[in-house]
VMD Tcl script that draws the C-alpha trace (Angstrom):
set ca {
  {-7.43 6.76 5.30}
  {-4.64 4.37 4.31}
  {-1.59 4.34 6.61}
  {1.68 2.54 5.87}
  {5.11 2.52 7.40}
  {8.04 3.19 5.03}
  {11.36 1.47 5.64}
  {14.50 1.04 3.59}
  {18.02 -0.25 4.18}
  {19.29 2.51 1.84}
  {18.89 4.97 4.70}
  {19.95 4.74 8.34}
  {17.71 2.55 10.53}
  {15.76 4.29 13.25}
  {17.91 4.97 16.36}
  {14.84 5.34 18.56}
  {11.17 4.64 18.75}
  {10.14 5.97 15.36}
  {9.70 4.94 11.73}
  {11.78 6.25 8.86}
  {8.56 7.59 7.35}
  {4.77 7.20 7.63}
  {2.57 7.41 4.56}
  {-1.04 8.43 4.92}
  {-2.90 8.37 1.63}
  {-0.63 10.39 -0.68}
  {1.19 12.35 2.07}
  {4.51 11.05 3.41}
  {6.06 12.28 6.66}
  {9.80 11.66 6.69}
  {11.51 11.47 10.07}
  {14.52 13.52 10.81}
  {17.75 12.36 9.15}
  {21.26 13.11 10.45}
  {24.40 12.40 8.37}
  {24.62 8.71 9.27}
  {26.00 6.32 6.73}
  {23.42 3.58 6.38}
  {25.91 0.71 6.13}
  {27.87 1.66 9.27}
  {25.35 3.72 11.23}
  {28.24 6.12 11.94}
  {28.42 9.87 11.15}
  {29.88 10.49 7.77}
  {33.42 11.83 7.89}
  {34.14 15.13 6.26}
  {33.27 18.79 6.22}
  {29.79 20.37 6.65}
  {29.08 20.06 2.85}
  {29.68 16.33 3.11}
  {27.42 16.05 6.13}
  {24.60 18.02 4.51}
  {24.96 15.93 1.32}
  {24.64 12.70 3.38}
  {21.44 14.02 5.04}
  {19.95 14.78 1.59}
  {21.04 11.33 0.32}
  {19.31 9.74 3.32}
  {16.12 11.75 2.73}
  {16.30 10.77 -0.97}
  {16.40 7.07 -0.07}
  {13.40 7.26 2.19}
  {11.47 9.36 -0.34}
  {12.23 6.77 -3.03}
  {11.13 3.93 -0.72}
  {7.78 5.77 -0.36}
  {7.29 5.88 -4.15}
  {8.38 9.50 -4.46}
  {11.43 11.73 -4.71}
  {12.67 15.00 -3.32}
  {10.74 16.70 -6.09}
  {7.61 15.80 -4.15}
  {8.77 17.60 -0.95}
  {6.34 20.36 0.04}
  {7.93 21.20 3.42}
  {11.54 20.82 4.57}
  {12.68 21.49 8.15}
  {16.43 22.05 8.80}
  {17.99 21.99 12.20}
  {21.56 23.32 12.58}
  {23.78 23.59 15.68}
  {25.49 26.54 14.02}
  {23.47 28.85 11.74}
  {26.69 30.00 10.12}
  {26.38 26.79 8.03}
  {23.10 28.05 6.52}
  {24.82 29.23 3.26}
  {26.24 25.74 2.77}
  {22.80 24.26 3.21}
  {21.54 26.57 0.41}
  {24.39 25.58 -1.89}
  {23.93 21.80 -1.34}
  {20.14 22.04 -1.47}
  {20.38 23.61 -4.94}
  {22.06 20.33 -6.11}
  {19.06 18.26 -4.89}
  {16.10 20.59 -5.57}
  {14.94 22.74 -8.43}
  {12.21 25.35 -8.64}
  {9.54 25.48 -7.46}
  {11.31 24.96 -4.08}
  {9.40 23.51 -1.08}
  {8.39 25.59 1.84}
  {11.24 25.52 4.43}
  {12.29 26.37 7.93}
  {15.81 26.60 9.35}
  {16.13 26.40 13.12}
  {19.20 26.83 15.27}
  {19.38 24.23 18.01}
  {21.85 23.57 20.85}
  {22.45 19.93 20.06}
  {21.29 16.98 17.90}
  {21.43 13.24 18.22}
  {24.91 11.63 18.06}
  {26.50 15.08 18.20}
  {25.41 15.74 14.63}
  {25.56 19.30 13.38}
  {22.61 18.97 11.07}
  {19.26 17.21 10.87}
  {16.41 17.50 8.40}
  {12.90 16.17 8.08}
  {10.37 16.61 5.30}
  {6.79 16.22 4.18}
  {6.07 14.85 0.70}
  {2.85 14.84 -1.27}
  {2.86 12.15 -3.94}
  {1.05 12.60 -7.24}
  {-2.40 10.95 -7.43}
}
mol new
graphics top color blue
foreach p $ca { graphics top sphere $p radius 0.5 }
foreach p [lrange $ca 0 end-1] q [lrange $ca 1 end] { graphics top cylinder $p $q radius 0.2 }
display resetview
């Protein structure tokens, strides 16, 4: 088993005791991303579409740092403080993913770090 820690300045730095991602062999576990702007470490300003887009941009940066892309995502977990935003997630997700889509869960939660309204984490499997 080969284990490596993935880190990039193109995504927000960890705001706790975790790594942006951990790669074990050809599987990459991406930590949860909220809509932080990497350069400022502040939540992106704008509507829910803008926030969801920032989360996908952050996930994209970490996936790229691991040697992959969102096309390699096999499982995506979405956490929303308001499930009424679920249709917006689907709209924005269609801009970042194409079929076959990854397995996915969407979970309503009472709150997220930094008062974010959305967080996502993912599992990638890189080609051999």
